[in-house]
PADO-311215 format. One record per residue: residue number from 0; x, y, z of N, C-alpha, C in turn. Coordinates in steps of 0.1 Angstrom, whole numbers, always signed. Example, Ala and Ser with C-alpha at 12.3 -4.5 7.8 and 13.67 -1.06 7.14 Angstrom:
BEGIN
+-----+-------+-------+-------+-------+-------+-------+-------+-------+-------+
| num |   n_x |   n_y |   n_z |  ca_x |  ca_y |  ca_z |   c_x |   c_y |   c_z |
+-----+-------+-------+-------+-------+-------+-------+-------+-------+-------+
|   0 |  +132 |   -57 |   +78 |  +123 |   -45 |   +78 |  +132 |   -33 |   +78 |
|   1 |  +128 |   -22 |   +71 |  +137 |   -11 |   +71 |  +129 |    +0 |   +79 |
+-----+-------+-------+-------+-------+-------+-------+-------+-------+-------+
***
This chain:
BEGIN
+-----+-------+-------+-------+-------+-------+-------+-------+-------+-------+
| num |   n_x |   n_y |   n_z |  ca_x |  ca_y |  ca_z |   c_x |   c_y |   c_z |
+-----+-------+-------+-------+-------+-------+-------+-------+-------+-------+
|   0 |  +495 | +1112 |   -89 |  +485 | +1113 |   -99 |  +488 | +1104 |  -108 |
|   1 |  +470 | +1103 |  -110 |  +470 | +1090 |  -120 |  +468 | +1097 |  -133 |
|   2 |  +471 | +1089 |  -147 |  +472 | +1089 |  -156 |  +460 | +1080 |  -163 |
|   3 |  +453 | +1089 |  -168 |  +440 | +1077 |  -175 |  +441 | +1079 |  -191 |
|   4 |  +442 | +1066 |  -198 |  +440 | +1065 |  -212 |  +431 | +1067 |  -219 |
|   5 |  +422 | +1070 |  -226 |  +412 | +1068 |  -233 |  +410 | +1059 |  -248 |
|   6 |  +408 | +1049 |  -249 |  +413 | +1041 |  -262 |  +399 | +1039 |  -270 |
|   7 |  +399 | +1043 |  -283 |  +387 | +1041 |  -289 |  +388 | +1029 |  -302 |
|   8 |  +382 | +1024 |  -305 |  +383 | +1011 |  -315 |  +374 | +1015 |  -322 |
|   9 |  +378 | +1017 |  -336 |  +368 | +1023 |  -346 |  +365 | +1008 |  -357 |
|  10 |  +353 | +1004 |  -356 |  +348 |  +993 |  -366 |  +344 |  +995 |  -377 |
|  11 |  +350 |  +995 |  -389 |  +346 |  +997 |  -403 |  +347 |  +983 |  -410 |
|  12 |  +332 |  +984 |  -414 |  +326 |  +976 |  -423 |  +331 |  +974 |  -437 |
|  13 |  +337 |  +963 |  -444 |  +336 |  +965 |  -459 |  +323 |  +964 |  -466 |
|  14 |  +321 |  +968 |  -478 |  +312 |  +970 |  -484 |  +309 |  +956 |  -493 |
|  15 |  +296 |  +951 |  -495 |  +296 |  +938 |  -500 |  +302 |  +939 |  -517 |
|  16 |  +307 |  +928 |  -520 |  +314 |  +930 |  -530 |  +308 |  +929 |  -544 |
|  17 |  +311 |  +938 |  -552 |  +307 |  +940 |  -564 |  +299 |  +929 |  -576 |
|  18 |  +310 |  +918 |  -574 |  +307 |  +907 |  -583 |  +293 |  +900 |  -578 |
|  19 |  +293 |  +904 |  -563 |  +278 |  +895 |  -559 |  +265 |  +909 |  -561 |
|  20 |  +268 |  +920 |  -558 |  +259 |  +929 |  -565 |  +254 |  +929 |  -573 |
|  21 |  +263 |  +929 |  -588 |  +261 |  +925 |  -598 |  +250 |  +916 |  -605 |
|  22 |  +240 |  +916 |  -610 |  +232 |  +905 |  -619 |  +235 |  +908 |  -631 |
|  23 |  +230 |  +896 |  -640 |  +231 |  +892 |  -652 |  +223 |  +907 |  -661 |
|  24 |  +215 |  +912 |  -655 |  +208 |  +924 |  -666 |  +216 |  +940 |  -658 |
|  25 |  +224 |  +936 |  -648 |  +232 |  +945 |  -647 |  +241 |  +959 |  -657 |
|  26 |  +245 |  +951 |  -669 |  +252 |  +956 |  -677 |  +265 |  +964 |  -675 |
|  27 |  +266 |  +965 |  -667 |  +280 |  +970 |  -657 |  +293 |  +962 |  -656 |
|  28 |  +300 |  +967 |  -655 |  +315 |  +960 |  -648 |  +322 |  +970 |  -642 |
|  29 |  +330 |  +967 |  -634 |  +344 |  +975 |  -627 |  +357 |  +964 |  -630 |
|  30 |  +368 |  +974 |  -626 |  +381 |  +969 |  -626 |  +390 |  +963 |  -612 |
|  31 |  +383 |  +965 |  -603 |  +388 |  +964 |  -591 |  +379 |  +954 |  -583 |
|  32 |  +385 |  +951 |  -575 |  +379 |  +938 |  -566 |  +378 |  +946 |  -548 |
|  33 |  +382 |  +959 |  -547 |  +386 |  +962 |  -533 |  +370 |  +965 |  -530 |
|  34 |  +368 |  +964 |  -516 |  +358 |  +966 |  -510 |  +360 |  +969 |  -495 |
|  35 |  +372 |  +975 |  -492 |  +375 |  +985 |  -479 |  +368 |  +999 |  -479 |
|  36 |  +364 |  +999 |  -468 |  +359 | +1016 |  -464 |  +368 | +1024 |  -474 |
|  37 |  +361 | +1035 |  -472 |  +364 | +1045 |  -484 |  +373 | +1042 |  -494 |
|  38 |  +369 | +1036 |  -501 |  +372 | +1030 |  -515 |  +363 | +1035 |  -524 |
|  39 |  +371 | +1041 |  -537 |  +360 | +1044 |  -548 |  +365 | +1035 |  -560 |
|  40 |  +353 | +1033 |  -566 |  +354 | +1020 |  -574 |  +346 | +1026 |  -588 |
|  41 |  +348 | +1026 |  -598 |  +343 | +1032 |  -613 |  +335 | +1022 |  -616 |
|  42 |  +322 | +1021 |  -618 |  +315 | +1013 |  -626 |  +309 | +1018 |  -641 |
|  43 |  +310 | +1011 |  -652 |  +316 | +1012 |  -664 |  +302 | +1003 |  -673 |
|  44 |  +292 | +1013 |  -678 |  +282 | +1005 |  -686 |  +288 |  +999 |  -697 |
|  45 |  +282 |  +986 |  -703 |  +285 |  +978 |  -718 |  +279 |  +989 |  -729 |
|  46 |  +290 |  +985 |  -738 |  +284 |  +994 |  -749 |  +271 |  +993 |  -755 |
|  47 |  +264 | +1006 |  -757 |  +251 | +1008 |  -762 |  +242 | +1009 |  -747 |
|  48 |  +250 | +1008 |  -735 |  +242 | +1010 |  -718 |  +246 | +1026 |  -715 |
|  49 |  +235 | +1029 |  -706 |  +237 | +1042 |  -699 |  +234 | +1039 |  -687 |
|  50 |  +235 | +1050 |  -674 |  +232 | +1053 |  -667 |  +221 | +1058 |  -669 |
|  51 |  +207 | +1059 |  -660 |  +201 | +1070 |  -662 |  +195 | +1072 |  -648 |
|  52 |  +193 | +1088 |  -648 |  +190 | +1099 |  -656 |  +206 | +1105 |  -664 |
|  53 |  +202 | +1104 |  -676 |  +218 | +1112 |  -681 |  +225 | +1124 |  -673 |
|  54 |  +233 | +1129 |  -676 |  +241 | +1141 |  -670 |  +233 | +1151 |  -673 |
|  55 |  +232 | +1163 |  -664 |  +222 | +1176 |  -669 |  +226 | +1182 |  -680 |
|  56 |  +234 | +1179 |  -688 |  +243 | +1186 |  -700 |  +232 | +1175 |  -709 |
|  57 |  +230 | +1166 |  -708 |  +219 | +1153 |  -715 |  +229 | +1146 |  -722 |
|  58 |  +245 | +1142 |  -721 |  +247 | +1136 |  -727 |  +247 | +1122 |  -715 |
|  59 |  +247 | +1110 |  -723 |  +245 | +1096 |  -717 |  +258 | +1098 |  -703 |
|  60 |  +257 | +1091 |  -693 |  +265 | +1090 |  -685 |  +269 | +1075 |  -685 |
|  61 |  +280 | +1070 |  -689 |  +284 | +1054 |  -692 |  +294 | +1051 |  -681 |
|  62 |  +296 | +1062 |  -670 |  +306 | +1058 |  -661 |  +298 | +1063 |  -647 |
|  63 |  +299 | +1055 |  -635 |  +296 | +1061 |  -622 |  +308 | +1056 |  -613 |
|  64 |  +310 | +1065 |  -604 |  +324 | +1062 |  -592 |  +312 | +1063 |  -581 |
|  65 |  +315 | +1052 |  -576 |  +307 | +1046 |  -562 |  +317 | +1046 |  -553 |
|  66 |  +315 | +1050 |  -538 |  +323 | +1052 |  -526 |  +319 | +1040 |  -515 |
|  67 |  +326 | +1031 |  -509 |  +322 | +1023 |  -497 |  +326 | +1030 |  -488 |
|  68 |  +316 | +1035 |  -483 |  +315 | +1042 |  -470 |  +320 | +1034 |  -455 |
|  69 |  +322 | +1040 |  -442 |  +323 | +1031 |  -436 |  +314 | +1026 |  -428 |
|  70 |  +300 | +1026 |  -433 |  +292 | +1021 |  -424 |  +288 | +1008 |  -435 |
|  71 |  +296 | +1010 |  -446 |  +292 |  +993 |  -453 |  +285 |  +993 |  -468 |
|  72 |  +281 | +1007 |  -469 |  +275 | +1009 |  -481 |  +277 | +1015 |  -489 |
|  73 |  +278 | +1012 |  -502 |  +279 | +1016 |  -516 |  +272 | +1032 |  -516 |
|  74 |  +280 | +1043 |  -523 |  +270 | +1053 |  -526 |  +278 | +1065 |  -534 |
|  75 |  +269 | +1066 |  -543 |  +255 | +1070 |  -544 |  +252 | +1055 |  -546 |
|  76 |  +237 | +1055 |  -545 |  +231 | +1041 |  -553 |  +234 | +1035 |  -564 |
|  77 |  +234 | +1026 |  -568 |  +235 | +1025 |  -583 |  +225 | +1011 |  -587 |
|  78 |  +219 | +1011 |  -599 |  +212 | +1000 |  -602 |  +218 |  +993 |  -619 |
|  79 |  +213 |  +994 |  -624 |  +213 |  +986 |  -636 |  +215 |  +997 |  -648 |
|  80 |  +225 |  +994 |  -656 |  +226 | +1002 |  -669 |  +213 |  +996 |  -681 |
|  81 |  +209 | +1008 |  -685 |  +197 | +1006 |  -693 |  +200 | +1008 |  -707 |
|  82 |  +194 |  +999 |  -717 |  +197 | +1003 |  -733 |  +197 | +1017 |  -737 |
|  83 |  +205 | +1024 |  -747 |  +206 | +1037 |  -746 |  +191 | +1036 |  -762 |
|  84 |  +183 | +1041 |  -761 |  +175 | +1038 |  -775 |  +168 | +1051 |  -779 |
|  85 |  +161 | +1054 |  -791 |  +154 | +1063 |  -798 |  +145 | +1068 |  -789 |
|  86 |  +135 | +1060 |  -784 |  +125 | +1065 |  -774 |  +130 | +1072 |  -761 |
|  87 |  +139 | +1066 |  -753 |  +144 | +1075 |  -744 |  +149 | +1086 |  -748 |
|  88 |  +159 | +1086 |  -759 |  +162 | +1100 |  -765 |  +148 | +1107 |  -764 |
|  89 |  +140 | +1104 |  -774 |  +129 | +1113 |  -776 |  +124 | +1119 |  -763 |
|  90 |  +120 | +1112 |  -753 |  +113 | +1117 |  -740 |  +121 | +1125 |  -735 |
|  91 |  +136 | +1122 |  -733 |  +142 | +1134 |  -723 |  +145 | +1146 |  -734 |
|  92 |  +148 | +1146 |  -745 |  +150 | +1158 |  -755 |  +137 | +1164 |  -759 |
|  93 |  +122 | +1158 |  -763 |  +115 | +1161 |  -769 |  +119 | +1165 |  -781 |
|  94 |  +123 | +1153 |  -790 |  +122 | +1151 |  -803 |  +112 | +1152 |  -813 |
|  95 |  +110 | +1158 |  -822 |  +100 | +1160 |  -829 |  +102 | +1152 |  -845 |
|  96 |   +97 | +1142 |  -847 |   +98 | +1137 |  -861 |   +96 | +1147 |  -874 |
|  97 |  +107 | +1150 |  -883 |  +100 | +1158 |  -893 |   +94 | +1149 |  -906 |
|  98 |   +91 | +1140 |  -903 |   +82 | +1131 |  -916 |   +71 | +1133 |  -919 |
+-----+-------+-------+-------+-------+-------+-------+-------+-------+-------+
***
C-alpha cells in the first residue's frame, strides 16, 4: 500500500515597515520595529493630536493598535493624527458659545 503525504507551504508576507509608512505630518510614533505577520503594534499620537474620529464615548483616541495580517497589510487602516482644536470639539459635540 502506498502512503501519500501532502505538504502545504504557507507564505506569509511581512507588513511594510512603519517607519517608511509614517510621514512628517503623521504625528504618531511606535515602540517596536516588528513587522512579522500577526504582530500587534500600538501607534501613539504626539501630544496635542488624536486619531479621528474620536471614540464613541467622545473621548479623544490618542492610541491605535494595528495588526500585521498574513496578507502583508496593516489593519485597521490608519492615517495621520490630527490636531485637537476647539473647532473640532464644537463640531463633534455641538458646543454653543455662552457669550
